[in-house]
KEDOLUM-331362 format. One record per residue (C-alpha): residue number from 1; residue in three letters; chain; x, y, z. Coordinates in steps of 0.05 Angstrom, whole numbers, padded with zeros to 5 digits. Example, Ala and Ser with C-alpha at 12.3 -4.5 7.8 and 13.67 -1.06 7.14 Angstrom:
! KEDOLUM-331362
(1 Ala A (00246 -00090 00156)) (2 Ser A (00273 -00021 00143)) 
END
This chain:
! KEDOLUM-331362
(1 Met A (00546 -00624 -00015)) (2 Lys A (00490 -00641 00029)) (3 Thr A (00495 -00714 00069)) (4 Arg A (00432 -00750 00087)) (5 Lys A (00432 -00755 00154)) (6 Thr A (00426 -00833 00186)) (7 Lys A (00363 -00857 00213)) (8 Thr A (00405 -00846 00292)) (9 Glu A (00414 -00775 00279)) (10 Thr A (00348 -00764 00255)) (11 Glu A (00318 -00797 00312)) (12 Asn A (00366 -00765 00358)) (13 Ile A (00331 -00695 00335)) (14 Gln A (00257 -00724 00345)) (15 Ala A (00272 -00747 00414)) (16 Leu A (00315 -00677 00442)) (17 Met A (00254 -00645 00413)) (18 Gln A (00200 -00685 00435)) (19 Gly A (00231 -00679 00508)) (20 Met A (00239 -00602 00503)) (21 Gly A (00162 -00600 00481)) (22 Gln A (00143 -00649 00544)) (23 His A (00173 -00603 00591)) (24 Ala A (00152 -00536 00560)) (25 Arg A (00082 -00564 00564)) (26 Gln A (00094 -00588 00639)) (27 Ala A (00124 -00509 00647)) (28 Ala A (00070 -00480 00615)) (29 Ala A (00020 -00499 00668)) (30 Ala A (00062 -00481 00731)) (31 Leu A (00075 -00413 00693)) (32 Ala A (-00008 -00403 00684)) (33 Val A (-00014 -00402 00750)) (34 Ala A (00045 -00365 00774)) (35 Thr A (00034 -00297 00808)) (36 Gly A (00053 -00231 00779)) (37 Glu A (00101 -00216 00831)) (38 Thr A (00136 -00283 00823)) (39 Lys A (00142 -00269 00748)) (40 Thr A (00174 -00201 00763)) (41 Thr A (00218 -00229 00816)) (42 Ala A (00249 -00278 00761)) (43 Leu A (00251 -00222 00709)) (44 His A (00290 -00173 00761)) (45 Ala A (00335 -00236 00773)) (46 Met A (00351 -00244 00699)) (47 Ala A (00359 -00173 00679)) (48 Thr A (00411 -00175 00739)) (49 Ala A (00449 -00224 00707)) (50 Ile A (00446 -00201 00641)) (51 Arg A (00491 -00149 00665)) (52 Ala A (00534 -00192 00715)) (53 Gln A (00553 -00234 00656)) (54 Lys A (00564 -00177 00609)) (55 Asp A (00637 -00199 00587)) (56 Gly A (00622 -00272 00574)) (57 Ile A (00565 -00251 00531)) (58 Leu A (00615 -00206 00494)) (59 Ala A (00666 -00269 00490)) (60 Ala A (00608 -00301 00457)) (61 Asn A (00586 -00252 00413)) (62 Ala A (00652 -00246 00390)) (63 Lys A (00664 -00317 00367)) (64 Asp A (00594 -00313 00329)) (65 Val A (00624 -00245 00294)) (66 Ala A (00688 -00274 00279)) (67 Ala A (00653 -00338 00244)) (68 Ala A (00598 -00290 00207)) (69 Lys A (00656 -00247 00178)) (70 Glu A (00688 -00304 00152)) (71 Asn A (00627 -00320 00119)) (72 Gly A (00626 -00258 00088)) (73 Ile A (00559 -00229 00115)) (74 Ser A (00531 -00160 00095)) (75 Ser A (00540 -00097 00135)) (76 Ala A (00466 -00097 00147)) (77 Phe A (00465 -00172 00180)) (78 Leu A (00529 -00158 00215)) (79 Asp A (00496 -00096 00250)) (80 Arg A (00444 -00138 00274)) (81 Leu A (00490 -00192 00307)) (82 Ile A (00544 -00144 00339)) (83 Leu A (00534 -00133 00416)) (84 Asp A (00568 -00083 00454)) (85 Glu A (00563 -00057 00525)) (86 Ala A (00508 -00005 00509)) (87 Arg A (00468 -00057 00475)) (88 Ile A (00473 -00108 00531)) (89 Asp A (00456 -00057 00580)) (90 Ala A (00394 -00039 00537)) (91 Met A (00373 -00118 00533)) (92 Ala A (00383 -00109 00604)) (93 Gln A (00338 -00054 00610)) (94 Gly A (00283 -00085 00564)) (95 Val A (00270 -00138 00612)) (96 Glu A (00267 -00088 00664)) (97 Ser A (00216 -00057 00627)) (98 Ile A (00177 -00115 00614)) (99 Ala A (00183 -00130 00695)) (100 Ala A (00142 -00059 00697)) (101 Leu A (00089 -00075 00660)) (102 Ser A (00024 -00096 00694)) (103 Asp A (00015 -00171 00680)) (104 Pro A (-00035 -00190 00623)) (105 Val A (-00057 -00257 00657)) (106 Gly A (-00129 -00249 00689)) (107 Asp A (-00144 -00180 00658)) (108 Ile A (-00214 -00174 00649)) (109 Ile A (-00220 -00142 00582)) (110 Thr A (-00298 -00135 00582)) (111 Asp A (-00350 -00160 00632)) (112 Trp A (-00429 -00155 00626)) (113 Arg A (-00490 -00185 00667)) (114 Arg A (-00551 -00219 00628)) (115 Pro A (-00617 -00214 00644)) (116 Asn A (-00620 -00284 00678)) (117 Gly A (-00574 -00260 00726)) (118 Leu A (-00511 -00289 00693)) (119 His A (-00447 -00249 00700)) (120 Ile A (-00392 -00258 00641)) (121 Ser A (-00325 -00234 00643)) (122 Arg A (-00273 -00242 00578)) (123 Val A (-00208 -00253 00614)) (124 Arg A (-00133 -00258 00587)) (125 Val A (-00104 -00324 00596)) (126 Pro A (-00037 -00355 00561)) (127 Leu A (-00024 -00376 00495)) (128 Gly A (00007 -00443 00537)) (129 Val A (00077 -00465 00494)) (130 Ile A (00106 -00409 00439)) (131 Gly A (00155 -00436 00397)) (132 Ile A (00199 -00372 00365)) (133 Ile A (00249 -00381 00316)) (134 Tyr A (00295 -00319 00299)) (135 Glu A (00355 -00297 00251)) (136 Ser A (00415 -00260 00277)) (137 Arg A (00398 -00213 00334)) (138 Pro A (00419 -00244 00389)) (139 Asn A (00382 -00192 00438)) (140 Val A (00313 -00231 00409)) (141 Thr A (00337 -00288 00456)) (142 Ala A (00323 -00239 00514)) (143 Asp A (00269 -00200 00499)) (144 Ala A (00222 -00259 00471)) (145 Gly A (00239 -00303 00531)) (146 Ala A (00218 -00246 00583)) (147 Leu A (00150 -00223 00542)) (148 Cys A (00136 -00303 00538)) (149 Leu A (00148 -00308 00618)) (150 Lys A (00105 -00238 00632)) (151 Ala A (00050 -00266 00595)) (152 Gly A (00054 -00337 00634)) (153 Asn A (00082 -00371 00572)) (154 Ala A (00135 -00433 00566)) (155 Val A (00176 -00417 00500)) (156 Ile A (00224 -00460 00453)) (157 Leu A (00270 -00417 00427)) (158 Arg A (00305 -00422 00365)) (159 Gly A (00360 -00373 00345)) (160 Gly A (00391 -00371 00283)) (161 Ser A (00455 -00403 00274)) (162 Glu A (00500 -00348 00262)) (163 Ser A (00487 -00321 00335)) (164 Phe A (00486 -00388 00369)) (165 Tyr A (00541 -00369 00421)) (166 Ser A (00513 -00312 00440)) (167 Ser A (00445 -00334 00443)) (168 Arg A (00473 -00394 00499)) (169 Ala A (00507 -00333 00534)) (170 Ile A (00447 -00303 00541)) (171 His A (00400 -00351 00555)) (172 Ala A (00437 -00380 00611)) (173 Cys A (00418 -00310 00649)) (174 Leu A (00350 -00325 00634)) (175 Thr A (00354 -00390 00665)) (176 Thr A (00386 -00360 00727)) (177 Gly A (00327 -00312 00729)) (178 Leu A (00273 -00367 00733)) (179 Arg A (00320 -00417 00787)) (180 Glu A (00328 -00358 00833)) (181 Ala A (00243 -00342 00833)) (182 Gly A (00230 -00415 00840)) (183 Leu A (00198 -00422 00766)) (184 Pro A (00217 -00482 00723)) (185 Glu A (00285 -00476 00691)) (186 Thr A (00247 -00505 00626)) (187 Ala A (00200 -00449 00622)) (188 Ile A (00253 -00413 00567)) (189 Gln A (00289 -00466 00530)) (190 Leu A (00338 -00456 00478)) (191 Ile A (00349 -00508 00432)) (192 Pro A (00417 -00533 00436)) (193 Thr A (00440 -00546 00359)) (194 Thr A (00446 -00510 00293)) (195 Asp A (00418 -00566 00255)) (196 Arg A (00358 -00545 00218)) (197 Ala A (00326 -00611 00229)) (198 Ala A (00307 -00587 00288)) (199 Val A (00267 -00528 00256)) (200 Gly A (00229 -00584 00224)) (201 Ala A (00212 -00621 00280)) (202 Leu A (00192 -00552 00314)) (203 Leu A (00145 -00533 00260)) (204 Lys A (00112 -00608 00243)) (205 Asp A (00125 -00657 00294)) (206 Met A (00105 -00624 00363)) (207 Thr A (00026 -00610 00353)) (208 Asp A (00020 -00640 00421)) (209 Tyr A (00060 -00589 00455)) (210 Val A (00068 -00524 00418)) (211 Asp A (00010 -00480 00408)) (212 Val A (00030 -00423 00363)) (213 Ile A (00097 -00408 00322)) (214 Val A (00129 -00343 00320)) (215 Pro A (00181 -00330 00260)) (216 Arg A (00228 -00263 00261)) (217 Gly A (00269 -00270 00200)) (218 Gly A (00277 -00258 00120)) (219 Lys A (00231 -00278 00075)) (220 Ser A (00262 -00344 00060)) (221 Leu A (00241 -00362 00134)) (222 Ile A (00183 -00337 00142)) (223 Glu A (00161 -00369 00072)) (224 Arg A (00181 -00438 00110)) (225 Val A (00153 -00427 00171)) (226 Gln A (00086 -00418 00134)) (227 Thr A (00092 -00478 00091)) (228 Glu A (00109 -00528 00140)) (229 Ala A (00085 -00504 00212)) (230 Arg A (00021 -00547 00234)) (231 Val A (00005 -00497 00290)) (232 Pro A (-00021 -00424 00280)) (233 Val A (00034 -00374 00261)) (234 Leu A (00048 -00305 00285)) (235 Ala A (00082 -00275 00218)) (236 His A (00131 -00220 00217)) (237 Leu A (00136 -00207 00143)) (238 Glu A (00186 -00168 00116)) (239 Gly A (00180 -00086 00138)) (240 Leu A (00172 -00057 00061)) (241 Cys A (00159 00010 00087)) (242 His A (00136 00076 00053)) (243 Thr A (00146 00146 00080)) (244 Tyr A (00098 00184 00036)) (245 Ile A (00117 00271 00026)) (246 Asp A (00051 00298 00011)) (247 Gly A (00041 00368 -00026)) (248 Ala A (00016 00395 00043)) (249 Ala A (00079 00373 00082)) (250 Glu A (00124 00424 00112)) (251 Leu A (00200 00415 00079)) (252 Glu A (00246 00415 00146)) (253 Met A (00199 00366 00175)) (254 Ala A (00192 00315 00115)) (255 Lys A (00269 00327 00111)) (256 Asp A (00289 00307 00185)) (257 Ile A (00230 00254 00181)) (258 Thr A (00263 00217 00120)) (259 Val A (00330 00220 00142)) (260 Asn A (00312 00188 00207)) (261 Ala A (00258 00144 00175)) (262 Lys A (00316 00113 00130)) (263 Met A (00385 00126 00157)) (264 Arg A (00386 00118 00237)) (265 Arg A (00392 00044 00234)) (266 Thr A (00380 00013 00165)) (267 Gly A (00381 -00056 00184)) (268 Ile A (00316 -00056 00235)) (269 Cys A (00254 -00075 00203)) (270 Gly A (00217 -00007 00207)) (271 Ala A (00267 00026 00166)) (272 Thr A (00240 00065 00108)) (273 Glu A (00256 00030 00048)) (274 Thr A (00219 00079 -00009)) (275 Leu A (00205 00149 -00006)) (276 Leu A (00142 00172 -00048)) (277 Ile A (00135 00239 -00061)) (278 Asp A (00077 00277 -00083)) (279 Arg A (00089 00310 -00153)) (280 Ala A (00063 00379 -00133)) (281 Val A (00123 00387 -00086)) (282 Leu A (00171 00350 -00132)) (283 Ala A (00215 00406 -00152)) (284 Ser A (00211 00443 -00088)) (285 His A (00222 00381 -00034)) (286 Leu A (00254 00325 -00068)) (287 Pro A (00327 00365 -00081)) (288 Pro A (00331 00391 -00005)) (289 Ile A (00313 00313 00020)) (290 Ala A (00360 00285 -00028)) (291 Asp A (00422 00335 -00007)) (292 Ala A (00408 00311 00066)) (293 Leu A (00398 00225 00051)) (294 Ile A (00472 00234 00008)) (295 Ala A (00491 00272 00062)) (296 Ala A (00474 00211 00112)) (297 Gly A (00513 00169 00063)) (298 Cys A (00446 00134 00034)) (299 Glu A (00447 00112 -00041)) (300 Leu A (00386 00144 -00079)) (301 Arg A (00344 00091 -00134)) (302 Gly A (00288 00133 -00174)) (303 Asp A (00236 00128 -00225)) (304 Asp A (00244 00176 -00288)) (305 Ala A (00202 00236 -00253)) (306 Ser A (00255 00238 -00197)) (307 Arg A (00309 00239 -00234)) (308 Ala A (00292 00293 -00286)) (309 Ile A (00288 00332 -00215)) (310 Asp A (00362 00311 -00191)) (311 Asp A (00421 00276 -00231)) (312 Arg A (00448 00246 -00175)) (313 Ile A (00390 00197 -00166)) (314 Gly A (00407 00127 -00205)) (315 Ala A (00360 00090 -00237)) (316 Ala A (00308 00051 -00204)) (317 Ser A (00287 -00033 -00229)) (318 Asp A (00213 -00057 -00215)) (319 Asp A (00257 -00093 -00170)) (320 Asp A (00278 -00030 -00130)) (321 Trp A (00189 -00020 -00095)) (322 Met A (00190 -00095 -00075)) (323 Thr A (00263 -00099 -00038)) (324 Glu A (00274 -00088 00032)) (325 Tyr A (00346 -00060 00030)) (326 Leu A (00359 -00063 00102)) (327 Asp A (00428 -00021 00077)) (328 Ser A (00432 00051 00061)) (329 Ile A (00393 00051 -00008)) (330 Ile A (00321 00084 -00021)) (331 Ser A (00278 00085 -00075)) (332 Ile A (00236 00141 -00089)) (333 Lys A (00173 00142 -00133)) (334 Val A (00135 00208 -00150)) (335 Val A (00058 00195 -00142)) (336 Glu A (-00001 00237 -00151)) (337 Gly A (-00025 00260 -00088)) (338 Val A (-00049 00223 -00029)) (339 Glu A (-00085 00167 -00076)) (340 Gly A (-00021 00154 -00116)) (341 Ala A (00012 00138 -00046)) (342 Ile A (-00050 00092 -00024)) (343 Gln A (-00042 00050 -00089)) (344 His A (00033 00046 -00092)) (345 Ile A (00032 00021 -00021)) (346 Asp A (-00029 -00027 -00035)) (347 Gln A (00007 -00057 -00095)) (348 Tyr A (00084 -00053 -00061)) (349 Gly A (00081 -00056 00013)) (350 Ser A (00081 -00113 00063)) (351 His A (00035 -00094 00112)) (352 His A (00086 -00070 00157)) (353 Thr A (00089 00010 00174)) (354 Asp A (00075 00065 00122)) (355 Cys A (00080 00144 00143)) (356 Ile A (00047 00203 00110)) (357 Val A (00079 00276 00120)) (358 Thr A (00031 00327 00119)) (359 Asp A (00001 00389 00148)) (360 Ser A (-00067 00366 00119)) (361 Ala A (-00112 00325 00174)) (362 Asp A (-00159 00315 00114)) (363 His A (-00102 00274 00082)) (364 Ala A (-00073 00249 00131)) (365 Glu A (-00138 00213 00160)) (366 Arg A (-00153 00192 00079)) (367 Phe A (-00076 00154 00089)) (368 Leu A (-00090 00127 00160)) (369 Asn A (-00159 00100 00137)) (370 Ala A (-00147 00072 00076)) (371 Val A (-00069 00040 00081)) (372 Asp A (-00072 -00029 00100)) (373 Ser A (-00014 -00038 00141)) (374 Ala A (-00005 -00056 00216)) (375 Ile A (00022 00005 00227)) (376 Val A (00002 00075 00195)) (377 Met A (00037 00137 00216)) (378 His A (00026 00219 00212)) (379 Asn A (00087 00266 00216)) (380 Thr A (00132 00216 00248)) (381 Ser A (00191 00164 00235)) (382 Thr A (00175 00096 00208)) (383 Gln A (00235 00077 00267)) (384 Phe A (00184 00089 00317)) (385 Ala A (00151 00018 00295)) (386 Asp A (00176 -00022 00354)) (387 Gly A (00147 -00045 00414)) (388 Gly A (00187 -00022 00467)) (389 Glu A (00174 00064 00436)) (390 Phe A (00098 00036 00441)) (391 Gly A (00111 00023 00517)) (392 Met A (00111 -00054 00510)) (393 Gly A (00175 -00062 00539)) (394 Ala A (00203 -00093 00479)) (395 Glu A (00171 -00136 00427)) (396 Ile A (00191 -00206 00388)) (397 Gly A (00171 -00178 00322)) (398 Ile A (00116 -00142 00281)) (399 Ser A (00059 -00181 00265)) (400 Thr A (00034 -00167 00194)) (401 Gly A (-00027 -00207 00190)) (402 Arg A (-00097 -00194 00205)) (403 Leu A (-00116 -00247 00260)) (404 His A (-00100 -00239 00331)) (405 Ser A (-00045 -00181 00337)) (406 Pro A (-00032 -00146 00278)) (407 Gly A (00033 -00091 00303)) (408 Pro A (00084 -00100 00352)) (409 Val A (00075 -00172 00390)) (410 Gly A (00086 -00152 00467)) (411 Ala A (00060 -00192 00522)) (412 Glu A (-00007 -00174 00517)) (413 Gln A (-00009 -00197 00452)) (414 Leu A (00027 -00266 00478)) (415 Thr A (-00051 -00284 00511)) (416 Thr A (-00111 -00301 00486)) (417 Phe A (-00179 -00302 00522)) (418 Lys A (-00227 -00346 00560)) (419 Tyr A (-00303 -00329 00582)) (420 Val A (-00313 -00342 00654)) (421 Val A (-00392 -00348 00670)) (422 Arg A (-00412 -00340 00740)) (423 Gly A (-00479 -00358 00765)) (424 Ser A (-00532 -00368 00830)) (425 Gly A (-00564 -00428 00809)) (426 Gln A (-00585 -00414 00743)) (427 Thr A (-00618 -00464 00690)) (428 Arg A (-00627 -00461 00616)) (429 Pro A (-00702 -00473 00604)) 
END
């Protein structure tokens, strides 16, 4: 039963968030003029601290995992929450990869000279203060903090309650790095409460301080953010990803890609959820692909045409075409060639990541040009839909919106630009 907050409790949350906003705005001003070398020093110090505090991070994560298990969370959710030594080292490596990137701030995107002698440049600058709301994955604390710092932004982080202790332990390492580099420790702040009212305050009451909100989580979180936010949102929607096996697909490649795209890690947003297969190769390609998926532990749900070929495939409902399983389940739909695949993705996709497997250059180009997703792929696994794999060091999420930066949101995508105009005394007639 929910209890109504007292006036004092509400005022305390509002005061907390207003204070964090003020500190973030002050820190953003300092970061905007910080040198690339200073930011790199901070990032390397963060990575060192993460490795040095490995035992403390694991202990904090164990508390989160124990509580999550008591609450009966799904295996997919648990996979995203659990940290081990390898994942902690990968987190530190991710921060180091971000440190190795060129500094986007001050980069001249393009420049030109006008007939009157004016020299005009379009130059990258930080967004300012970013609010990031995320669920379950504690590594996002490190990725998001490091990426925002690299791009010269201050950030207010709000991790999920299920990863509260893990995120606090990781955030302490980020603060250590800022301190050692002489940067404001408030450049990366973590909201120190699980009270959902803090999220509401971040979305609705911080317009004087926060420039953009980046949500990363399930559909309910994204919907809440898009409904309540009073500043721009870089939305990371669900990953309803498709792999389409074209009539011109080579069987072994199709099989290897499908199994990897679905089963490498089922709980990530780039995992394929629906397999589309051209009717032209249904009889030859589906049974061996089904064999490989079942051997890997995947449950198959399909339409009537696919079930007529293989009775191990369960019946799919209309809801299956719209479900991000994040689990060892895949839906299978038979389509009429590349046009049928495009039509299905247009109707059911989430504009995240979609792939065609084919040896036909014409079919590939048709698919890549027609599918309206942030990432479109040819002959490779959808699990490569990841900022690290794109060479961005890490990512905050995959933006599925049309404005600003569709696709992986890395350091460069966390900048905007301004125009710098240099003259020699020109006046306008």
